[in-house]
N, C-alpha and C positions, 0 to 999 in steps of 0.2 A: 506613457501607458505601459511601463515595464512590468506590470503585475499580471498581464494576460499571458498565460502559458498554455502548453498543449493540453494539460489535464484540468486546469482550474485557474482561478484568479488568486494570486498570492504574492505578497511582497512585504517590505517593511512599511508598517502603517504610518501614514502622514509623510512618507518619502516616495514610495512607489505608487501608492494610491491613498485616497482619503475618503471622508464621508460623502463628498460630492460624487465621487466615482461610485460609491455604494448606492447612493440614491439613483443615479442614472442606470446602473445595472438593474436595480429593482424596477425602474420605470419601463425598461425595454423588455424584460423577461415575459410578461403576460402576452404581448403582441407576438413576440418571436415564437413562443411555444404554444400559443392558442390556449392559454390557461386563465380561466376566470377565478380560480382558487389556487393559492400557492402555499405549500407547507414550508415552514421556516424553523430552523433550530440553530443553536450556537454553542460554542465551547466556552471554556472558563477564562479565556484570555482577558486581560484588563481592558483592551480596546473593543471587545466583542459587543458590549451593550451599546456603545456609540454607533458602531457599524450596523447593528441590528435596528436601531431607531431610524437611521437613514435609509436602509434597505426597505424596511416596512413602509416608510413614507413614500418611497418611489413606487412600490407595488400598489399601494392604495390610491395614490394619485393617478395611476394608470387604470384604475377601476377594478383591480383584482382584490378579492377577499383573502385575508391572510389567516392561516391556522398556525398558531404559534406554539411550538413545543417547549420553548424555553431552553434550559440547559439540556444538552443531549449529546450522545455519541453520534458520529457521522453515520455508522451503520443503522442506528435507530431511525435516522431520517430516510435512509434508503428503504427500510422496512415500512415506514409509514407511507412513503410515496407509492410503493407498489401495492401494499395491502389495501389501502383506502382509495386507490384510483386517482391520485393527483396527477395532473399533467405537467406540473413543475414543482420543484422544491429547491431550497437553498440551505446549505449548512455553512454557517460562518465559522471558519477555522483556518489555521495555518498548519494543521496536522502536526508534523514532527519538528517544525522550525522553531527557532528561539522565540522568546516571549515578545520581542519587539515586532515580530511578524504577525500578520493576520491575512485573511482571504475569504474566498467563497467557493464552495463546491456546488455546482449547479447540476441538477438531474431533471430529466424529462419523464414522460409516461413510462411505467414499468421500471422506474429507477435506472433507466439508461443514462449513462453519463453524457453531459454536454461539454465538449471540448472545443478547442480553437477551430477545428475543422467542421463542426456541425452546430455552431451557435455563438460561442464566445468571440470568434473572429468577427462576426457580424455586429455584435454589441460593441466591440472595440472600434469598429469602423464608424458606427453611428456616433459614438462619443467623440472620436477624433474629428469628425466632420461637423460637430456642433449641432447635431440633430436636436430640435427643441423637445423639451419635456413639459408640455403644458398639462396641468391637472385637468382631468375630465370633470364634467359637471357633477356626476354621482360617484363620489369616491368609494373605494372598497372599505370593508369592515375588517376589524381585527378581533379574533377570538382565541382563547386558550384551548389547546388540545393536549390531552394527557393520554399517551399510549404506552406509558411505562409498564403497566401491568401486562398488557397484551404481548409486548416485546419480551419481557422477562419470561412469561409462560412459554413463548415460542422457543427461547434459548434453553430453558429447563427441560424441554421435551427431548433434547439430545444428550442430556447428562446421564451417564451410566454410573456404575458402582465404583466409588473412589476410596472406599475404606481401605486403610493400610497404605495409602499413597501419601507420602510427605511432599508438600508443594511449597515453594517459596515464590512470592509475587512481588514485583516492583510495578506499582501503578503509575509511576512517573508524574504524580500530582495532577494527572489528567482526567479525561472523561471516563476511563475505565472504573474510576471510583464510584460512578453512579450505580454499577451493577455487580462488581466483582464479589463483594462479601455476601450479597443476596444469592449469588450462584454457588460460590465455593464454600461459604460458611466461615466460621471463625477458627477452624482447625489449622489452616495454612499459616505460614509466617508472611507478614506483609511489611513492606517498607514504602514510604512516600505515598501513603494511602489517603491523604487529604487533598481535596481539590484546591489548587493554587495556580492561577494563571501566570504567575511570575516564575514558575518552575524553579523553585529555590535550590533543589538538590542536584538536578542535572537537566540538560536540555532533553526534551521528550523524543529523542531520536535514538532508538536502540541499535541502529547501524553504526554509530560512533562507539568504538570500543570503550572509551573512558566512561560512557554512560551506563555500561553494563557491569562495571567493576563492583558496585555496591551489591548487586544481585549475586554475582559470583561469590562474594564473601559471605552473603547470607546463606547460600546453598551449602557452602563448606561448613559454616558455623552450625547450622541446624541439621546437617545430615540429610538434606532434602533429596528426593529422588529426581527432581526436575525443578528448574527455575523458569518463570514466565515473566516477560516484560512487554508492556504495551506502549504504543506511541501516544502522542498527546490527544488525539481524537478517537482512539481505540479502533481504528480501521486496520491497524497492523499489529502483529504480535511476533515475538521472537523468543528463543528458548536457550537455556543453559543446561548441560547434562549434570549428572550427579557428582561429577568431579570438578564442576565449575568451569567447564569448557563451553564456549559459545558455539552454537550449532548453526551452520550456514542455512538460511531460511529456505533455499530451494530444496534442500534435502527433506524438509518436512512435507513437501508435496508427495514424496514417496511414502512417508509415514501415513499420510491420509489414505493411501491405498488400502491399508489394513482395515480401515473403517468402511469405506464404500465398496471396494472391490472384493475384499476377502470376507469382511463381516456381513455386509448386506447383499453380497453376491451380484452387485451391479456390474455391467459391462458397458463400455462406451469410451468416449473421448475424454482424455485428461489434457488440460491446457497448461503449458509452461511458457515462460518468456524466453527470449532469445539468448539470455545469459545463463540459463539453467545448466547444471551439470549433466553430462551424458549419463551419469549413474542413475538419474531419476527415471529415465525411460527404460534403462536396462533392468531396473528393479520392478517397475510397474507392468511392463509388457507381459511377463509370465503370469501376472494376476488377471490378465484380460483387458488391459488398457490399450487404447490406440492413442499414441501421443500426437499432440498438435503443438506447434511452436508459433508464437506471435510476438507482436511489439510490446515494449515495456509501458506500463501505466494503465490505470483503471479506465481511462477514456477509450483505450483500445481493447483491454482484456475483457471487461464486462460485456462489451458489445460482441466480441468474438465468441465468448463462451455461449452466449444466447444464440448467435448465428449457427454454431455447430452443434447446439444442444449438448454441450459437454457436461459430464457428471460433476467435475470440480476442476479447479486449476489453482495455480499459484505463481508467485514471483519471487525473485531474489531479494526484493525489498521487504518481504514479510506480509504481502497481501495474499489472501486466500479467498477464492471465489467459489460459490456453490450454487448448483442448479436449485437446490432446496431453498436458497435464500435469494430468489429472484435473479440469479446469475450475478449477484453482487458479492462484495467482500465484507467480512466481519471478523475483527480480531478476537472478540469474545467467543463467537461460534467456533472459529478455528481452534482456539485453545481448549474449548470443551471437547471437541472431537479428538484432538491430539492427546489430551489427558485420558480420554476413554481408552485409546490405544495403549498409552503408557501404563495405565493401571492393569490392563489385560496382560501386557508383557511382563509386568512385575510378578503377577500371579504364576507366570511360567518360569520365573527366575531369570528373566532377561532385563538387565538394566538399560537405561536410555543410551548410555555409551555403547553398549553391546549392539543395540538395535541400529544405531547410526553407523557403526563399523561394518555392518552387513550391507549398508547402502553405499557409503562413500568409498569408491575404489580408485579415485584419482587425486592428484595434487592440484590444488587450485590457488590462483593468485589473489582471489578476491578482486573487487573493482579498484582499479588504479586510475586516478584522475590526473589529467594533464591540462594545463592552461595553454591554449594555442590559438592563434588568430585564424589561420586558414584550416578550419576543421575538415572541410570536404577534401582539400588537397592532402592533408595529413592522413585521413582515413584511406584514401585511394593509394597513397604511397605504401602504407603498411600492408594493405591487401596485395598490391602488386609485388612487393618485396618477397613475401612468402610464397605466393602462387608461382613466381618465377623460379623458386628454389625446389619445390616439390608439388606433385599433382594432388589437388584436394579430393577428398571423398564426398564432400557436400559443400554447398555454398548457399547462403541466405543473404538477401540484400534489402530487406524491408524495414530494418531499424539499424542503420549502419550496416556493417557486414559481420556475418558469422561464417568463418571458413574452417572446415573440419578436415583433418588429415588422419592418417592411420593411427597415430599414437598421441595426438594432441589437437587442440582447436583453440580459436580465439574469437572474441567479439569486440569490435571497436565501433563506438556510436557516439553521436553528440548528445549531451544532456539536454533534456527538454525544459529543465527548470533552473539550471545553473550554467555558468560560463566555462564548462569543462568538456573535454573529450574523454570518454570513459573507455577503459580497456580492461578486459578480463581474459584470462588464459587458463587452460586446464591441460595437464599432461599426465602420462603414466608414471613419471618419476620426478623427484625433486630436481635432479640435474637438468633434465630436459626443460622443465618449467623455468628454471633460473636462466637457462640459455635463451629461451624465447623472450622472456620479459626483458632481459638485458638488451637484446637486439632491438626491440621496440623502443625502449628508453633512449638508446643511442641514436636510432634513426630519427625520432621525433625531435630530439635535442639538436642534432647536427643540421638537419635540413629545415626545421621549422621553428627552432628556438623555443621549443616547448619546455615548460617547467612542470615537474611532477609535484602535485600537492601532497603534503604530508598529513 
């Protein structure tokens, strides 16, 4: 049952899980979440129809009625869940993973995520113990549900004046193709804008540098002001500046401050994940933000944003969460809002690179992955090594460790979805950054036999 993770169910289809697993997940969801009616959507992966059929069979055999959205972005499922009062929903998707992967993202009432610690772990336990899945006498029904128009109208309500803004889009052959041209029109330059679950041009993961090269080239070729790239299920979005440089997604949390805090005059809490640059808070606090830091992943971030009633939030992985969007994440909504800001900045003569240079004040390593057996021991060793050398100014221990010092900080944490220990470091200079990264690399290699993934 290697497909059950902290945030969702995901793995190589017919290796990590199969249609029997999908059936059982469907069967157990109604009882677990008290749902007599379940909303279901799916992405365009080749295996999604088979998983969909098995999942729906499980749901209806348990007596639940299914409202079927058909092909949908993951955020559209969140929208439908919260807007129409569903107590449970499932999006069939493997998000940014390669084509051989698939999975299921489960949500409960108000589009709150169901993770391993609040539901998926129980389903896994029931499957592992062989709990029976006997069809009830009165099976549930299946009906089509079309909320595309309502969702599009919701998104368009945030779109401001883009005239004069040249935009380049990479839709990654994924679910953003359902809406992008309806929202942004035909004026932008598009690549990989046909839906194809084989993802023939690149894996739908914008965090892998090679997958962004085509967009960088398009930006340079067309003279675009900004490049936009979505992942496979359109819950994440990332950006390239007018020079073709990739922008670290956490810095876009700061950009969103211009929309909510400066433009709308809102004041309140802004959520960032434990890997976020110190520059984000330093940029937003003068605008009236109170920064909150929390664990990585939607299963934690969406719940935390609702708990603290935050205005918005974001993650290094390109997820952006909004109180306006039921405290959930949407790649399309995030891109609309950021393009609103970019268009306004251009009218002031400020290019995207100029805006980012105002925010980014530190040198950052980006996430470095190490394969290591004893993750806990390795994390503790790195923490102790540096804390014995100098006194920290701040310490967080709720998602691995984030330890801050006067002129640098690091976060080291175990991946929730892959067999890696993830390390990220930020410093005031290139030299200091290189020194700290080298120290960690040597420590993990010598004491734990860790291998850095390239």
